[in-house]
C-alpha positions, 0 to 999 in steps of 0.5 A, a space after each residue: 181107769 175111772 168107776 161107773 155105776 149103774 142107776 135103774 128106776 123103774 116107772 109104771 106109767 110115765 109119759 114120753 115127753 115127761 120121760 124126755 124131760 127127766 133125761 135130759 135134766 139128768 145129763 145136767 147132773 153127770 149122766 153120761 148114758 142112758 138106755 130106756 126099756 118101755 113097753 111094746 105099744 099096739 103100733 110097734 107090736 102091728 109092725 114087727 116083722 114075722 110071727 115070732 115075739 118073745 112073751 116077755 116083750 107083750 108081757 113087759 108093763 113097766 118102763 125101765 130107765 138106766 143111767 150110767 155115770 162115774 162114782 165121782 159125778 154121782 157122789 157130787 150129784 146125789 142130791 139132785 139125782 136123789 130128788 129126781 128119780 129115787 128110790 132106784 136100784 144101783 150096781 157098779 158097771 162090770 165092763 165100763 171099758 166097752 160100754 165107755 167105747 160104745 158110748 164114745 161111738 154114739 156121740 159125734 160132731 153135731 152141727 144143730 144149724 149154721 154156725 154153732 158145732 158141738 164137738 165131744 172133747 175127744 173128737 178132732 175137728 177143724 172148724 171153717 172159718 165161720 163156724 163157733 165151736 162148743 167143746 162138750 165133756 159129757 162127764 162134766 155134767 153137759 148135756 149134748 145138745 141135740 135134744 130139740 128143746 136145745 137144738 132150736 134154740 141155738 137155731 134161732 140164736 144164730 138168728 139174732 144179733 148178740 154182740 155187746 148184747 147184756 143175757 140171761 139164761 134161765 134153767 141154764 142146766 149144761 151150760 151149752 147156751 151161756 157158751 153160745 151166747 159168748 161165742 155169739 158176741 155176748 157182753 155179759 150173761 147172767 146165768 139163772 136157775 132155782 137149784 143152787 147145786 145145779 149153779 154150783 156144776 154150771 161155774 165150775 163147767 164154765 169156769 175158763 169163760 169170763 163175763 159170766 155171772 150166776 144167780 141162784 133164783 126163782 126166774 128173774 123174781 127181785 133181779 133189778 136188770 133189763 136185759 137185751 135178750 132172754 133165753 128159757 129153755 124150761 117147760 110150759 108151766 114155768 114159762 107161763 109163769 115167766 110170761 106174766 113178769 118179763 117185761 120188767 127185766 127185758 128192754 124194749 124192744 129185747 128178745 126171748 127165745 122160749 123153748 121145752 113146750 109140748 105140742 098140746 101147750 104151744 097155743 096156751 104158751 104163745 097166747 100168753 106172750 102175744 098177750 103180753 105184748 109180744 110179737 112172734 118171729 119164728 117158730 120151729 116145731 120138731 118132734 113134738 116139740 117147740 121152741 119160739 123167739 119174740 120180740 117185746 113191742 111194748 
């Protein structure tokens, strides 16, 4: 059985939104499971049933994140993991078989919308005629697609025509959106990430898929091509930067799906795209995260 490692990182002050984005990114670099032990807030303390509460839970003032990853994936992705969470403590997982069984029990077949079905590689699933299957191997640095930021991009993708279209997937990460584009009939997908290592991982994960090109690049700057559809599951600040230049890379009447926007940044991002000549087709809000589909008008 392959060796698993446990990486432990403590934070004295980290916002929930930042932690969710960090964990989502770590999944893209080989992490297969995450435990978060956070201090109790006042609301949680008030709602605890019973009079007895362990003193250490009340005294805890740090958020501890424990990550589980195969040793070979850790070595392959070490540079990116260090960039995200260094310094951290590391130990070998003692009862990896027990943890793996629990992990596989947690990740089941998942259907985010009407067409896409995300299927872990160890699960058997017989699709209906209209369903599109995205096979997931989290051990190969794939995210699970269940986070609202990714899930709702997939939901909005189902509502537009990808057939014979040229697509850009910016900040591709796990590659789920690229695979989804191909399954919907895209002619070609350009995968873009500002991290060259992430591009290498994406290329390896999607080597069985044709009509994909890869660019280690800062957004679409310097890429002299116009796309029919752009997918950008990033963060609000980067989406604001993208809004200023996206028309140079998007055909007239072209569409862009943006995601990774926390609630208090939504109006700012929306205004930026409206001001650049885009119309909002649809917005989905879930668990404080916003995902939106725009069309270029001018």
